[in-house]
C-alpha positions as CSV (number, residue, x, y, z in Angstrom):
1,M,-4.2,19.4,-11.8
2,K,-2.6,17.9,-14.9
3,N,0.3,20.3,-14.3
4,N,0.7,19.8,-10.8
5,G,0.9,15.7,-11.7
6,I,3.8,16.6,-14.5
7,L,5.5,18.8,-11.7
8,K,5.7,15.4,-9.8
9,E,6.3,13.2,-11.6
10,N,9.3,15.6,-13.0
11,K,10.0,15.3,-9.2
12,I,10.1,11.4,-9.1
13,I,12.4,11.3,-11.9
14,K,15.0,13.6,-10.8
15,R,15.0,11.8,-7.6
16,L,15.5,8.6,-9.2
17,F,18.4,9.9,-11.6
18,K,20.4,11.0,-7.6
19,Y,20.6,7.2,-7.4
20,A,22.3,6.9,-11.0
21,L,24.5,10.0,-10.7
22,P,27.8,8.2,-9.4
23,Y,27.3,5.8,-12.3
24,W,27.5,8.5,-14.1
25,K,30.7,7.2,-16.2
26,Q,28.8,4.1,-16.8
27,F,26.3,6.0,-18.3
28,A,28.8,8.1,-20.5
29,L,29.6,4.6,-21.6
30,V,26.3,2.9,-22.6
31,L,25.1,6.2,-24.4
32,F,28.6,6.4,-26.6
33,L,28.5,2.6,-27.0
34,I,24.4,3.1,-28.5
35,L,26.0,5.3,-30.7
36,I,28.3,2.8,-32.5
37,I,25.2,0.1,-32.3
38,T,22.9,2.7,-34.2
39,G,25.3,4.0,-36.6
40,T,26.3,0.3,-37.5
41,S,22.7,-0.7,-38.0
42,L,21.4,2.1,-39.7
43,L,24.6,2.2,-41.8
44,Q,23.5,-1.7,-43.4
45,P,21.0,-0.6,-45.6
46,K,22.5,2.0,-47.2
47,L,25.7,-0.7,-47.5
48,V,23.0,-2.7,-49.1
49,Q,22.3,-0.4,-52.1
50,I,25.7,1.0,-52.6
51,M,26.2,-2.8,-54.0
52,I,23.0,-2.6,-55.4
53,D,23.0,0.7,-57.6
54,N,27.0,0.7,-58.0
55,H,27.8,-3.0,-58.9
56,L,24.7,-5.0,-59.9
57,M,22.5,-2.5,-62.3
58,D,24.5,-1.2,-65.0
59,F,25.3,-4.5,-66.8
60,S,23.6,-2.5,-70.6
61,G,27.3,-2.5,-71.7
62,G,28.2,-5.8,-71.5
63,M,29.9,-7.8,-69.4
64,T,33.8,-8.2,-69.6
65,E,36.2,-10.6,-67.6
66,D,37.9,-7.0,-66.2
67,L,34.9,-5.7,-65.4
68,L,33.2,-8.5,-63.6
69,N,36.4,-9.0,-61.5
70,E,35.9,-5.6,-60.9
71,E,32.5,-5.7,-59.5
72,L,33.1,-9.0,-57.7
73,S,35.7,-6.7,-55.9
74,G,33.6,-4.2,-54.9
75,V,30.5,-6.7,-53.6
76,F,33.0,-8.8,-51.7
77,K,34.6,-5.3,-50.1
78,I,31.1,-4.1,-49.4
79,S,30.2,-7.6,-48.0
80,M,33.2,-6.9,-45.6
81,L,32.2,-3.9,-44.2
82,Y,28.7,-5.5,-44.1
83,I,30.1,-7.9,-41.8
84,G,32.6,-5.5,-40.3
85,T,29.1,-3.4,-38.7
86,V,27.9,-7.2,-37.9
87,L,30.4,-7.4,-35.6
88,I,31.3,-4.4,-34.1
89,N,27.2,-4.0,-33.6
90,F,27.6,-7.4,-31.6
91,V,30.7,-6.3,-29.9
92,A,29.1,-2.3,-28.6
93,T,25.7,-4.4,-27.8
94,Y,27.4,-7.2,-25.4
95,S,29.6,-4.4,-24.0
96,Q,26.5,-1.9,-23.7
97,F,24.3,-4.9,-21.7
98,W,27.1,-5.9,-19.5
99,V,28.2,-2.4,-18.2
100,L,24.6,-1.1,-17.8
101,N,22.7,-4.0,-16.2
102,K,25.9,-3.8,-13.5
103,A,25.3,-0.6,-12.8
104,G,21.8,-0.6,-12.8
105,Q,21.9,-3.4,-10.4
106,S,23.8,-1.7,-8.2
107,I,21.8,1.4,-8.5
108,L,18.6,-1.3,-7.1
109,L,20.7,-2.4,-4.4
110,S,21.6,1.2,-3.2
111,I,17.7,1.7,-3.0
112,R,16.5,-1.5,-1.2
113,Q,18.8,-0.9,1.1
114,E,18.4,2.5,1.9
115,L,14.4,1.7,1.9
116,Y,14.8,-1.5,4.4
117,D,16.6,0.8,6.6
118,H,14.4,3.5,6.4
119,I,11.7,0.8,7.5
120,L,13.8,-0.5,10.5
121,D,13.7,3.0,11.7
122,L,10.0,3.9,11.5
123,P,7.7,3.9,14.3
124,M,5.1,0.7,15.8
125,S,2.5,3.4,14.8
126,F,3.2,2.6,10.9
127,F,2.8,-0.8,11.6
128,D,0.3,-0.4,13.4
129,T,-1.9,1.2,10.3
130,N,0.1,-0.6,7.2
131,P,-0.5,-4.0,5.8
132,L,2.5,-6.1,6.0
133,G,1.8,-7.4,1.9
134,N,1.6,-4.3,1.0
135,L,5.2,-2.8,2.9
136,V,6.9,-6.8,1.0
137,T,5.6,-5.1,-2.3
138,R,7.5,-2.3,-2.3
139,V,10.8,-3.7,-0.9
140,T,10.3,-6.5,-3.3
141,N,8.0,-5.6,-6.6
142,D,8.1,-1.9,-6.6
143,T,12.4,-1.8,-6.6
144,E,12.2,-4.7,-9.3
145,N,9.9,-2.8,-11.5
146,L,12.7,0.3,-11.4
147,N,14.8,-2.3,-12.8
148,E,13.5,-2.1,-16.2
149,M,14.0,1.8,-15.3
150,F,18.1,1.9,-15.2
151,T,18.9,-1.2,-17.2
152,S,15.9,-0.3,-20.5
153,V,14.0,2.6,-20.4
154,L,17.0,5.5,-20.4
155,T,18.8,3.3,-23.4
156,S,16.2,2.7,-25.5
157,L,14.8,6.2,-24.8
158,F,18.0,7.4,-26.4
159,Q,18.3,4.6,-29.1
160,N,15.6,5.0,-30.6
161,L,15.3,8.5,-30.5
162,V,18.8,8.1,-32.3
163,S,17.8,6.3,-34.9
164,I,14.5,7.7,-35.9
165,L,16.8,11.1,-36.2
166,G,19.3,9.0,-38.0
167,I,16.8,7.4,-40.7
168,I,14.9,10.8,-40.9
169,I,18.1,12.6,-42.0
170,I,19.8,9.3,-44.4
171,M,16.1,9.4,-45.8
172,L,16.1,13.2,-46.6
173,I,19.9,13.3,-48.1
174,M,18.5,10.4,-50.3
175,N,15.8,11.7,-51.6
176,V,13.6,14.3,-50.3
177,K,10.2,13.9,-51.8
178,L,10.2,9.6,-50.4
179,G,11.5,10.9,-47.5
180,L,8.4,13.8,-46.9
181,M,6.2,10.9,-48.0
182,V,7.2,9.0,-45.2
183,L,7.3,11.8,-42.1
184,S,3.9,12.5,-43.3
185,L,2.6,9.5,-41.8
186,S,4.7,10.5,-38.1
187,P,1.7,12.2,-37.0
188,V,-0.9,9.5,-37.3
189,I,1.6,7.1,-35.6
190,V,2.5,10.3,-32.3
191,A,-1.0,10.3,-32.1
192,I,-2.1,6.8,-31.9
193,S,0.9,6.6,-29.4
194,V,-0.6,9.4,-27.1
195,I,-4.2,7.5,-26.8
196,F,-2.4,4.5,-26.0
197,R,-0.5,6.0,-23.4
198,N,-3.0,7.0,-21.6
199,A,-4.8,4.2,-21.8
200,I,-2.1,2.4,-20.5
201,G,-0.8,4.6,-17.7
202,K,-4.3,3.8,-15.6
203,V,-3.9,0.1,-16.3
204,Y,-0.9,0.1,-14.9
205,D,-2.1,2.6,-11.7
206,S,-5.1,-0.1,-11.2
207,Q,-3.0,-3.2,-11.2
208,R,-0.5,-1.8,-8.5
209,K,-3.4,-1.2,-6.4
210,V,-5.2,-5.2,-7.0
211,L,-1.1,-6.4,-6.9
212,S,-1.2,-4.8,-3.2
213,R,-4.5,-6.2,-2.2
214,I,-3.1,-9.5,-3.5
215,N,-0.2,-10.1,-1.0
216,N,-2.3,-8.6,1.4
217,H,-4.2,-11.5,1.4
218,L,-1.4,-13.6,1.0
219,S,0.5,-12.4,3.7
220,E,-2.7,-12.6,6.3
221,N,-4.2,-15.5,5.0
222,I,-0.9,-17.8,5.7
223,S,0.2,-16.1,8.8
224,G,-3.7,-17.1,10.4
225,M,-3.3,-20.4,8.5
226,G,-4.3,-22.4,11.9
227,I,-7.4,-19.9,12.3
228,I,-8.6,-20.4,9.3
229,Q,-9.1,-23.7,8.8
230,M,-9.8,-23.8,13.0
231,F,-13.1,-22.2,11.7
232,H,-13.2,-23.9,8.7
233,Q,-13.0,-20.4,6.8
234,E,-11.0,-22.0,4.0
235,Q,-13.7,-21.2,1.2
236,K,-14.5,-17.8,2.4
237,V,-10.6,-16.9,2.2
238,Y,-10.3,-18.4,-1.2
239,D,-13.1,-16.6,-2.1
240,E,-11.9,-13.4,-1.1
241,F,-8.5,-13.6,-3.0
242,D,-10.3,-15.1,-5.9
243,R,-12.4,-11.7,-6.1
244,A,-8.8,-9.7,-5.8
245,D,-7.1,-12.7,-8.1
246,R,-10.1,-11.8,-10.9
247,E,-9.8,-8.2,-10.3
248,Y,-6.1,-8.4,-11.2
249,L,-6.6,-10.5,-14.8
250,K,-9.7,-7.9,-15.4
251,E,-6.7,-5.2,-15.4
252,S,-4.6,-7.5,-17.2
253,R,-6.8,-8.3,-19.6
254,R,-7.3,-4.2,-20.4
255,E,-3.6,-4.3,-20.7
256,V,-3.8,-7.2,-23.8
257,K,-6.6,-5.7,-25.5
258,Y,-4.7,-2.0,-25.4
259,F,-1.2,-3.5,-27.0
260,A,-3.6,-5.6,-29.6
261,T,-5.2,-3.0,-30.5
262,Y,-2.0,-0.5,-30.4
263,R,0.7,-3.1,-32.3
264,P,-1.7,-3.8,-35.0
265,A,-2.6,-0.1,-35.6
266,V,0.8,0.7,-36.0
267,E,1.6,-1.8,-38.3
268,M,-1.4,-1.1,-40.8
269,I,0.2,2.6,-40.9
270,R,3.8,1.0,-42.1
271,S,2.1,-1.0,-44.2
272,I,-0.2,1.6,-46.0
273,G,3.5,3.6,-45.8
274,I,5.4,0.3,-47.7
275,A,2.4,0.4,-50.1
276,L,2.8,4.2,-51.3
277,L,6.7,3.5,-51.0
278,I,6.5,1.0,-53.9
279,W,3.5,2.9,-55.3
280,Y,5.2,5.8,-56.0
281,G,9.4,4.9,-55.8
282,G,7.9,2.0,-58.1
283,K,6.8,4.9,-60.6
284,G,10.1,6.7,-59.6
285,Y,12.6,3.8,-60.6
286,L,10.3,3.2,-64.2
287,T,10.8,7.0,-64.9
288,E,14.3,6.6,-63.4
289,V,14.3,9.1,-61.0
290,I,15.1,7.1,-58.8
291,T,17.8,3.9,-58.7
292,F,16.1,0.5,-57.3
293,G,19.0,0.6,-54.5
294,V,17.2,3.6,-53.0
295,L,14.2,2.4,-53.4
296,Y,15.2,-0.9,-51.4
297,A,17.0,0.8,-48.8
298,F,13.6,3.1,-48.6
299,I,11.7,-0.3,-47.6
300,E,14.1,-1.1,-45.2
301,Y,14.1,2.1,-43.5
302,I,11.0,2.5,-43.2
303,Q,10.1,-0.9,-41.6
304,R,13.2,-0.1,-39.2
305,F,11.4,3.2,-39.0
306,F,8.5,2.3,-37.3
307,Y,10.1,-0.2,-35.0
308,P,12.1,2.7,-32.7
309,I,8.3,5.0,-32.5
310,L,6.8,1.3,-30.6
311,G,9.7,1.1,-28.9
312,L,9.5,5.1,-27.6
313,A,5.4,3.9,-26.6
314,E,6.3,0.2,-24.5
315,T,9.0,2.7,-23.1
316,Y,6.7,4.8,-21.7
317,N,4.4,2.0,-20.1
318,I,8.1,0.9,-18.6
319,I,8.6,4.4,-17.5
320,Q,5.0,4.6,-16.2
321,S,5.5,1.6,-14.1
322,A,8.7,2.5,-12.5
323,L,6.9,6.0,-11.8
324,T,3.8,5.1,-10.1
325,S,6.2,2.2,-8.2
326,S,9.1,5.2,-7.5
327,K,5.7,7.1,-5.9
328,R,5.0,4.1,-3.7
329,I,9.0,3.5,-2.9
330,F,9.9,7.3,-2.5
331,S,5.9,7.5,0.0
332,L,7.5,5.4,2.4
333,M,10.5,6.6,2.4
334,D,9.3,10.4,2.8
335,E,7.5,8.7,6.2
336,K,8.9,10.4,8.9
337,S,9.7,8.8,12.5
338,S,7.6,10.4,15.1
339,I,9.6,8.8,17.7
340,E,12.7,10.8,16.6
341,N,16.2,10.9,18.7
342,A,17.3,15.0,21.0
343,E,19.7,17.0,19.2
344,D,22.1,16.1,21.8
345,P,21.2,12.7,23.0
346,I,22.4,11.0,26.0
347,F,24.0,7.9,26.2
348,I,23.6,5.6,28.9
349,D,24.7,1.5,29.5
350,R,22.4,1.2,32.9
351,F,19.9,3.3,34.9
352,K,19.7,2.5,38.2
353,G,15.8,1.6,37.5
354,K,13.8,4.9,38.8
355,V,10.7,5.6,37.0
356,E,8.2,8.7,37.3
357,F,5.2,9.5,35.4
358,E,3.8,13.0,35.8
359,N,0.5,14.0,34.4
360,V,0.8,11.6,31.6
361,W,-1.8,11.6,28.7
362,F,-1.5,9.5,25.7
363,A,-3.9,8.8,23.0
364,Y,-2.7,6.5,19.8
365,K,-5.2,9.0,17.3
366,G,-6.3,12.0,17.9
367,D,-8.3,12.6,21.5
368,D,-9.4,9.2,22.4
369,W,-7.3,9.2,24.9
370,V,-6.0,6.0,26.3
371,L,-4.0,7.5,29.3
372,K,-5.3,10.3,31.6
373,D,-3.6,12.3,33.2
374,V,-1.7,9.2,35.0
375,S,0.9,10.0,37.4
376,F,3.0,7.1,39.3
377,R,6.6,6.6,40.8
378,I,9.0,2.8,40.9
379,K,11.6,3.5,43.2
380,P,15.5,1.6,41.6
381,G,15.0,-2.3,42.5
382,E,11.4,-2.1,43.1
383,F,9.5,-5.3,41.6
384,V,5.5,-3.1,40.2
385,A,3.0,-4.6,38.6
386,F,-0.1,-3.6,36.6
387,V,-3.1,-5.0,36.5
388,G,-6.9,-3.9,35.0
389,A,-9.3,-5.2,32.1
390,T,-8.5,-5.3,28.5
391,G,-7.7,-2.0,27.0
392,A,-7.2,-0.1,30.5
393,G,-4.4,1.4,29.0
394,K,-1.2,-1.2,30.8
395,S,0.4,-2.4,27.6
396,S,0.9,1.4,26.7
397,I,2.5,2.0,29.4
398,M,5.2,-0.2,29.4
399,N,5.4,0.9,24.8
400,L,5.4,4.8,26.3
401,I,8.8,3.9,29.1
402,V,10.9,2.3,26.0
403,R,9.7,4.9,23.4
404,F,7.6,2.9,20.8
405,Y,5.3,5.8,21.3
406,D,5.4,9.3,22.6
407,I,3.3,10.9,25.0
408,Q,1.0,14.1,23.9
409,K,1.3,15.4,27.4
410,G,3.4,15.3,30.3
411,K,6.3,13.7,31.6
412,I,8.4,10.3,31.5
413,L,11.5,10.2,33.7
414,I,13.9,7.7,34.0
415,D,16.5,8.5,36.4
416,G,15.6,11.6,36.9
417,V,15.6,12.5,32.9
418,D,13.1,12.7,30.5
419,V,13.3,9.3,27.8
420,R,12.7,11.9,25.4
421,K,16.9,13.0,25.5
422,Y,18.3,9.4,25.7
423,D,19.4,8.2,22.5
424,I,16.9,5.9,21.8
425,Q,18.9,2.9,20.8
426,S,21.1,2.5,24.4
427,L,17.5,3.7,26.0
428,R,16.6,0.4,24.5
429,R,19.1,-1.7,25.1
430,A,19.2,-0.4,28.6
431,I,15.8,-2.0,29.5
432,G,15.1,-5.5,28.6
433,L,11.6,-6.4,27.2
434,V,9.4,-9.7,27.3
435,Q,6.4,-9.2,25.1
436,Q,3.0,-11.2,25.1
437,D,3.6,-12.0,21.3
438,V,6.6,-13.8,21.1
439,F,8.3,-13.9,18.0
440,L,10.7,-16.7,17.1
441,F,12.9,-16.5,13.6
442,S,13.9,-19.2,11.5
443,G,17.4,-20.4,12.6
444,S,18.6,-22.4,15.6
445,I,17.8,-21.6,19.3
446,E,21.0,-20.7,20.1
447,R,20.4,-17.3,17.5
448,N,16.8,-17.0,18.5
449,I,18.7,-16.1,22.1
450,T,21.7,-14.0,20.9
451,L,20.0,-12.0,17.8
452,G,23.2,-12.5,16.5
453,R,24.0,-9.5,19.0
454,D,28.1,-9.1,19.3
455,E,27.6,-8.7,23.0
456,V,25.8,-12.3,23.4
457,K,28.2,-15.1,23.1
458,R,27.2,-18.4,23.4
459,D,27.9,-19.1,27.1
460,D,25.6,-15.7,27.7
461,A,22.9,-17.5,25.8
462,I,23.4,-20.5,27.6
463,K,23.8,-18.7,31.2
464,A,20.3,-16.7,30.2
465,A,19.1,-19.6,29.6
466,K,19.4,-21.4,32.6
467,L,18.1,-18.5,34.8
468,V,14.8,-18.7,33.1
469,N,14.3,-22.2,33.2
470,A,14.6,-22.7,29.5
471,D,17.7,-25.4,29.6
472,N,15.7,-27.9,31.1
473,F,14.0,-28.3,27.5
474,I,16.4,-27.2,25.6
475,I,19.2,-30.0,26.3
476,R,16.0,-32.3,25.2
477,L,16.0,-31.7,22.0
478,P,18.1,-33.4,19.2
479,K,20.9,-31.0,18.6
480,G,20.4,-28.8,21.7
481,Y,20.9,-24.8,21.3
482,D,22.0,-25.7,17.8
483,E,18.1,-27.4,17.2
484,P,17.0,-25.7,13.6
485,V,13.6,-23.3,14.6
486,M,11.3,-23.2,12.2
487,E,8.9,-19.9,11.3
488,R,7.5,-18.4,14.3
489,G,8.5,-21.3,16.4
490,A,6.0,-23.6,14.7
491,T,7.9,-26.9,16.4
492,L,7.9,-25.6,20.2
493,S,5.3,-24.7,22.1
494,A,3.8,-21.3,23.9
495,G,5.5,-22.1,27.2
496,Q,8.3,-23.5,25.4
497,R,9.0,-19.9,23.4
498,Q,7.9,-18.0,26.4
499,L,10.8,-19.1,28.0
500,L,13.3,-18.6,25.0
501,S,11.7,-14.6,25.0
502,Y,12.9,-14.7,28.7
503,A,16.3,-15.7,27.4
504,R,16.3,-13.7,24.8
505,T,15.7,-10.4,27.1
506,I,17.7,-11.1,30.4
507,S,20.9,-12.4,28.3
508,T,21.9,-9.0,27.9
509,D,21.9,-8.3,31.7
510,P,19.6,-5.0,31.5
511,S,19.1,-3.2,34.1
512,M,15.4,-2.2,33.6
513,L,13.2,-5.6,32.8
514,I,9.6,-4.9,31.4
515,L,7.4,-7.9,31.0
516,D,4.2,-7.0,28.8
517,E,1.4,-10.0,29.9
518,A,4.0,-12.0,29.3
519,T,2.1,-15.5,31.3
520,A,-0.9,-14.6,29.3
521,N,-0.7,-18.0,27.4
522,I,1.0,-20.6,28.9
523,D,0.1,-23.6,30.9
524,T,0.1,-24.4,34.5
525,E,3.4,-26.3,34.3
526,T,5.4,-23.5,32.6
527,E,3.8,-20.9,34.9
528,L,5.6,-22.2,37.5
529,L,8.7,-22.0,35.8
530,I,7.9,-18.6,34.4
531,Q,7.3,-17.9,38.2
532,D,10.9,-18.8,39.6
533,A,12.2,-16.8,36.6
534,I,10.6,-14.2,37.6
535,S,11.6,-14.1,41.3
536,K,15.2,-14.5,39.5
537,M,15.1,-11.7,37.4
538,S,13.9,-9.5,39.7
539,K,17.0,-9.3,41.6
540,N,18.9,-6.0,41.6
541,R,17.5,-4.6,39.0
542,T,13.5,-2.7,38.5
543,M,11.3,-5.0,37.0
544,I,7.6,-3.8,35.9
545,A,5.2,-6.3,34.9
546,V,1.8,-6.7,33.6
547,A,-0.2,-9.4,34.1
548,H,-3.5,-11.4,33.7
549,R,-2.3,-14.1,36.1
550,I,-2.3,-12.4,39.3
551,S,-0.5,-15.4,40.5
552,T,2.7,-14.4,38.9
553,I,3.1,-11.1,40.6
554,A,1.6,-11.9,43.6
555,D,5.9,-11.1,45.2
556,A,5.1,-7.7,43.5
557,D,6.5,-4.7,45.7
558,N,2.8,-2.3,44.6
559,I,0.7,-3.3,42.7
560,I,-1.1,-0.4,40.6
561,V,-4.7,-1.2,39.0
562,M,-5.6,0.7,35.7
563,S,-9.2,1.2,34.8
564,H,-10.7,3.1,31.7
565,G,-7.1,4.9,31.4
566,K,-6.5,6.1,34.6
567,I,-5.2,4.3,38.0
568,A,-7.9,3.2,40.2
569,E,-5.9,1.9,43.0
570,Q,-2.6,0.8,43.9
571,G,-0.6,-1.2,46.9
572,T,0.5,-4.2,48.0
573,K,-1.3,-7.6,47.1
574,D,-2.5,-8.0,50.9
575,E,-3.7,-4.2,50.7
576,L,-5.7,-4.7,48.0
577,L,-7.2,-7.5,48.9
578,G,-8.0,-5.7,52.3
579,R,-9.9,-3.0,50.0
580,D,-13.6,-3.4,48.5
581,G,-12.2,-2.4,45.2
582,I,-11.5,-3.5,41.6
583,F,-8.2,-5.5,42.5
584,R,-9.9,-7.9,44.8
585,V,-13.3,-8.2,42.4
586,L,-10.3,-9.7,39.8
587,Y,-8.8,-11.6,42.0
588,E,-12.1,-13.5,43.3
589,L,-13.0,-14.1,39.6
590,Q,-9.6,-15.8,39.3
591,Y,-9.5,-17.9,41.7
592,K,-12.8,-18.8,42.3
593,Q,-13.8,-22.2,42.6
């Protein structure tokens, strides 16, 4: 299992590197700059050691003026070299940071755009089973976690490894025994780092899961704030959020505890190393085995030796966090759409409007059939309505026509062609769909009708609004068609939102029109406006409607009554009322005094 995990991580890293590949020149430049940064940094203690040993320590023979000037000249040269390393280090660090972050942000842009583009192509069935907060977390938090992967992990990893290697080489060159003594502490540091790495990796996994739950709570509860306040559920939803929040606090405290243990442990080992160095190096200096400058340089290098080791451990934590986020991002990217275009799709601008269902079976899950062997025909230009109890399969028929879902058995034909052979986008462009749940975006009234579509101009929006009787309330707004719409159209009534959805749909003059329970939540006055709008929209096009209110579909050419996923009966309103069937029961229940 562990090997499988490593293989999966390797695949994820390779996949991440594909996004970095177009920027290989920038990363190559960054690596070169890191060599300069590390080299100048490691050179500084050596310069101090040379100054101490060559210019400050040997005064046993007295100090003449010429010798003083010579030593001062040497000190000045080394000081200038030291300042030079500082300036070079500053320029290289600035350049490395700027180049790396520019490349990293470009990579993040590519990943975020690809991920969002993929989400737009996913089928409706995916959104039925995946919480909104989870998706938001992946597009925002998880992609941001990758920022550290590209802007700090790669450079830190390389810089720390180069620093450790450079320090080891310098120490061994300066004094082998002292160098080996410092290196003897390395296995202890490695063991502590491995234990810490495994523990903190589990914490990061738990944090990601809890954070997704928190985002889900926020998204769901803020969206349903009206219901929460109406039914006095504030305390309950607060308690649910509080439990998730406290669980996140618990995991964060675990993270702090591990870091609080790990850092002091490394510091303790470092201090032991310095103590050993002072004892052994001091003895060596007193016996003139080593110089004071070498002892000073070793103390500096041992200080610097442990910082990269700490950095490598923390880099691993960032890698773990980034890998966890990458898994979530790539798992979403790997979600395949069950609704795919045919290999050679048929593009269509307009339909004649002939619709046929031939022995259609459909289930959202497994064998839980929502539609069972359903067959019917709709002629071009007909107005056909579907009625029936909730869960009878009416809305499913509408969703299947526009291919939000695909059927398991049977055929759905439009103008004699299987809907699966049409290009999905052209199919949906040619069919106008008005749904029961109207979604309005932040923006203006006009923007909510045109939706930014190039083919829909302002005049088209106004014309559509007049056709569906929405113009009457729009022109009374302070800014008319430029009136701002708040999130989800909160400042508009249900009827006004519904009329805007009619205008949005009819603005492209679709050849077919589907109304999916589009009159369920409106007042009587708006119902009359919508009845008039339906009458206007049904001219010269095929119209299919699902309606709870029989009054809105009374003029339908054919009414199909659904029951338990099957067609129970069909006919005109008068024909169905003449029978002692389901439609008559529904009609009498609705119009009972």
